[in-house]
C-alpha positions in Angstrom: -15.0 40.2 -7.2 -18.6 40.6 -7.4 -21.2 39.9 -4.7 -23.3 36.9 -7.5 -19.2 35.3 -7.9 -18.7 35.1 -4.1 -21.9 33.1 -3.9 -21.1 31.2 -6.6 -18.5 29.3 -5.2 -18.4 25.9 -3.9 -17.9 25.8 -0.3 -14.4 25.0 0.3 -14.6 21.6 2.5 -12.9 21.2 5.8 -9.6 18.7 5.2 -11.3 16.8 8.9 -14.8 16.1 6.1 -12.4 14.6 4.0 -10.3 12.3 6.2 -11.3 8.3 7.0 -12.0 7.8 10.3 -10.2 6.0 13.2 -7.3 6.1 14.7 -4.7 8.8 13.8 -2.7 6.1 12.6 -5.2 4.3 11.1 -6.0 7.4 8.6 -2.4 7.4 8.0 -2.3 3.9 7.0 -5.6 4.5 4.5 -4.0 7.9 3.1 -0.6 5.5 2.4 -2.3 3.0 0.4 -4.6 5.4 -1.9 -1.5 8.1 -2.2 1.8 6.2 -1.3 4.4 5.6 -3.6 6.5 4.5 -1.0 3.9 2.3 0.8 4.3 1.3 5.1 4.7 -2.7 4.9 1.5 -3.3 6.3 -0.3 -0.8 3.3 2.0 -3.1 0.9 0.0 -6.6 2.9 -3.5 -5.1 2.3 -2.8 -4.4 -1.1 -1.4 -7.9 -1.5 -4.0 -9.2 0.2 -1.7 -11.6 2.7 -1.1 -10.2 6.6 1.5 -8.3 8.3 3.4 -11.4 8.8 3.7 -12.7 5.6 4.4 -9.7 4.2 8.0 -9.4 6.5 8.6 -13.2 5.9 8.3 -12.4 1.7 10.5 -9.4 2.3 13.1 -10.9 4.2 14.0 -13.9 1.9 14.6 -11.6 -0.8 10.9 -11.7 -2.3 9.9 -8.0 -2.3 12.4 -5.4 -2.1 12.4 -2.6 0.2 13.6 0.7 0.9 14.9 1.9 4.5 14.4 5.4 5.8 15.7 5.5 9.0 14.0 3.3 10.9 11.3 2.8 8.5 11.1 0.0 6.5 8.7 0.8 3.3 7.8 -1.1 -0.1 8.1 0.6 -3.4 4.6 0.6 -5.3 6.3 -0.6 -8.1 8.2 -3.4 -6.7 5.1 -4.5 -5.0 3.6 -4.6 -8.6 6.6 -6.4 -10.1 6.1 -9.5 -7.4 2.2 -9.5 -8.1 2.8 -10.0 -11.8 5.8 -12.6 -11.4 3.3 -14.5 -9.0 0.5 -14.5 -11.5 3.3 -15.4 -14.6 4.4 -18.1 -12.2 1.0 -19.2 -11.3 -0.2 -19.3 -15.3 -3.4 -17.2 -14.2 -4.8 -20.2 -13.1 -4.1 -19.2 -9.3 -1.6 -18.4 -6.3 -0.2 -20.2 -4.5 2.1 -18.0 -1.7 5.3 -20.4 -0.9 5.6 -21.6 3.0 8.6 -20.4 5.2 10.7 -23.2 3.8 9.7 -23.6 0.1 12.2 -21.0 -1.9 10.5 -19.2 -5.0 13.1 -20.0 -7.5 
């Protein structure tokens, strides 16, 4: 390689510059939301715009399917999108009403 070609190469960005700021746990959550196929429950809740407790409630009642790997509970992105589409169809594009704990979605 000649000197001119080496000088024209763009500098390699350090990984730390591209990473979001915050704790390691916060960074992992953001990366999971952005790139992940299997999402942590917290990341899935963020994508739906709901809280973590409501997400666990939907999972517990069988409305959102999960994958368990060891002690981790993960939500496949496709299952999350399927749930959102079903909710939209159920509400007729007018708005979303999330079921209460005592209300059945069937």
